[in-house]
N, C-alpha and C positions, 0 to 999 in steps of 0.2 A: 303572473310574477310581478309585473310592473305595478299592478293594483296593490299588491302586498307592500312593495317598496314605498309607493306613494303614501299608503296608509301608515306604514312605520315612520316615514319621514314626518308626516303630520303629527303622529303621536309624540315623537321626540321633540318636534318643534313646540308642541303644546306643553310638554313637560319642562322644556327649557324656559319657555315663557313664564310658566307658573312659578318655577324656581326663581327666575329673575325678579318677578313681581313680589314674591315673598321676601327675597333678600333686599329688594329696594324698599319694601314697606318696613322691614326691621331697621334698615339704615335710617329711614326718615324718622321712625319712632325714637331711635337712639339720639339722633341729632336734635329732635324736638325736646329732649329732656332738659329742663331749665336748671342750670347750675345752682340757682338759688335754693333748690329743693334740698341740697345736702347741707345747707347751713340754716335753713328756715324751719326745718321739721321740729315739732314740739319735742323737747328733750325726753327720752325714754326714762322710765323709773328703774334704773339699774340698782340691784341689791347685791350685797356681798354674799356669795354662796360658798366660797372656799378661801381660807387663809392659811398659808403654811409659812412658818418662821424658820429661818436657818441662820445661825451665827457663822460668819465666814471670815477668812483672812485673805484680803485681796490687796495685792501689791504692798504687803507688809502692814496693812491697816485693818483693824478689827471693825467689821461692819455687821449690820443685821439686815438680812434680805427678807422682805415680805413678798411672797408669791401669791397674788390675788387673782380671783376669778369672780366676775360680776355677771349677772344675767338680768334680762328685762323681758317681760311677757310679750312685748310687741316686737322683739328683735330676736331672730333665730341664733345669730352668732354671739357667743359670750365675749365679754370684754376681759382681756387678760393683760396683766402688767406685773413687773417686778420692781419693788421700791427698795433702793439701797439707802440705808440710814446709818448714822453713827451708832456704835454698839450701845452707848448709854442713852438711848433715845428717850427714855422716861424723864431724863434731866434736861432735855433739849427743848428749846422754843425758838420761834422766828427763823426757821431754816428756809433758805431759798429752795424752790421746787424747780427742777430742771428735767423736762420731759424729753427723752431722747428718742428721735425717729430716725432709724437707719434703714438697712436693707430689708427685703421681705422676710428673710430668715433670721432677723435680729430679734432682740428681746432681752432676756437675761444675759445671753452670750455677749451682747454689746457692752455690758457693764464690765466684763473682764478685760476690755481693751482700754479702760479708763485709768488715768493716774490716780493717786490717793485723792479722795473726794472731800475729806474734812467735814466741816459743819455745813453740808449741803445734802439735800434729798435728791438723789439721781434716780430717774425712773426709766426702765427699759420697757417700752410699749410694744405690744404685738398687734400687727394689723388684723383686722377682721377677716376671718376665713383663710388665714395664711396657711393653716395646716392642710386644708383641702387643695389650695392652689399649688402647694409644693408636693402633693401626693401623686407620684408618677404612676401609681397603680389605678388611679381614678380615670374615668373617661375624659376625652378632650372636651366634650360638651359640658360635663359637670364642672371641670376646672375653669372653663371659659365663663360659665355662669358665676362661679365663685369670685372670679376677677371682677366682674361687673357689680355683683352684690357687695362684695368687700369694699370696693372703691366708694360706693354710695354710703355704706354704713360707717366707714372709718372716721370721717370728720365728726360725726355725732359722738362716736366713742372717745375721740380725743377730748371733746368738750366735756363729756361725762367724767372722764378720768381726772381732768384738771379741776372740775368742780369738787370732786370727792377729795382730791389731794389738798386743795386750798382750804377745805373745812376741817382738816386734822389739827389737833392741838399743837403739834410741833411745827406746823407750816406757817410761813409768812405769806399771806395771801396777796401782798403787794409786790412780791418778787417771784412771780411765776413766769417761766420762760419755756420756749420750744426750741429744741436744738435739732434741726433737720439736715440730714446729710444724704446726698444721692437721692434715692427714692423718697426719703423723708422730706427733702426740700421741695419735692413735688406735692406731697400731701400737706405740708405745714400750713400753707396759706389758707386752704379750706378748713383745716382744723382750727386755726386761729380765729377765723370768722365765726365758725360754729360756736366756739368758746365764748366769744364776745356776745353773741346772741343769747347765750345761756347765762349771761351775767358775770362771766369770768373776765378779769382784766389780765391780759397777757403783756408783760412789761417789756420783754425782749425776745427777739428771734434770731437765731443763727440759720442762715439759708446757704448751704454749701453744696456746690456741684449740682445745682439745679438749673431749670430752664423753664421757659414759658412757651406755650403753643405746642401741644402734643402732635399736631400735624406736621410740625418741623422736626420734632425730636424723634418720633418713632421710626420713620423711614431711615433715619441716620443711625439709630441705636440698634435696630434689629439686623442681625447679621446672618443671612443664609441666602442660598440661591434656589431657584432663578429670581432675577430681580423683579419680574412681574408679580410673582407670588409674594415676595417680600413686601412690595408696595401694597398689595391687597391686604395682607395680614396687618400691616402697619395702620392702614386706613380703618380697618375693623376695630382694632384695639384702641385707636384714637377716639372713635365714636363711643366705645364702651366706657372709656375713662373721662369723657368730655366734661362731666359735671365737676371733676376735681382739678381741671386744668388751671394752673396758677394764674393765667392771664385774666380769668374771670373773678379772681379774688384778691390778688395783690393790691390793686388800687384802693381797696376799702379798709386796709389794715391800719391799726394805730399802735404805736410803740417805737422801739429802737430796733434797728436791723443791721446785721453784719452779713455780707455775702462773700463767699469764697468761690473763685473760678479757677479752673485748670487751663493753662495756655494751650495744651494739646489734648483737650478732652475728646476722646473717641466716641463718647455716647451722647454728648450734648453739643449740637452745632453752634457755631459762633452767633448766628442770628437769634437762636433761642436764648443763649447767654445774654446777649445785648437787650433783648426784650424783657428778660427777667429783671435786669438791673433797672431798666427804664421804668417799669411798672412798680417797683418797690418804693414805697413812700420814704420821704425824709423823716427823721434823720437816719442816714445809712452810711455805713463804712464798707468799702469794697476792696478785697484783696484779690489779686491775680497772681497765682503761683505757678512755677514751672512744672511741667509733667502732665500726666494723663489723669483720667477720672480716678477718684479715690478708690483704693483697694486695701482691705484690711491686712493683706499679706505684705504690703509695701510699708514697712515700719517707718521709713524716713519721711515719706509724705504724711503718714498717719500722725506722727509726733509733731510735724510742722502744723498740721490742722489743729491738733489738740492744744498746742502752744498758743496759736492765734485765738482759738476759741476761749481759752482760759484768760488770756490777757484782756480780751474785750469784755467778757462777762464781769471781770473785776473792775474794769474801767467805768462801766456804766452802772456798777452797784448791783448787778443781777446775781452775784454769787459771793460767798465768803471765800477767804483765802483757803485754797484746797490742801491744807495740811491738817493732820489729826489734832 
């Protein structure tokens, strides 16, 4: 009996050691991933494979929505975005391009929260692999891999989207901006750098409700018990997303920047907010507003953010007056 117990103990010990070594190896591999890889990769040759046009009336304004899908042979995930244009787009030229990065489930839906857009091209961008990440019927492993792969692929897709948009006959390639809110503010710095490496000039960025250093943010933002499991999960996710951590990309950006912070943000800790501001280059404008992290259902905060964003974009010449 004792021999069986000792043998079982050795077997379990060996299994635990093997699993520990495997997990440690994976952690080291993730940590070793150079953040430069997400901005230095040769741009994939995306080609337009689907275009659907729809005339819409949004906030009393006639618009034309282009729902676009691009694919590249070297990338499994498609590039998807919706471009909202003035209804008379064939008569338009020199439109500012505003790429909107919101939450994971945003895209075309984010355009519905915008005020009248006027002579501006507003783009609802969809993150790489967001459909699989949000699919609750998929396995935990497949969704986790989608998080990692999507994070690595998204900056290059942002760059490809901006390159295509800037080449359109209605676009003003000197007025291309990234509007990053919440998750979008986390991805925007890496996307901006990737765009610059691809030859796109990003004139202005709005970075709202973001933070730098995912090792600070994720243990603060992830909410479940027990605490030990929460810290473990936060550490794993931080490693998976390390290449897009804003702290590695913010210092290298060029352009004009506006940052918006919440005074009582429950998702971004004060230290991460402060580091985000510190690392963002000049010239920058910083607004600190009362309340919690932005929530689309909080219309008061949402309209405050929209008003601040609109005023700043007009001030720096990155947008046209948003009236039809």
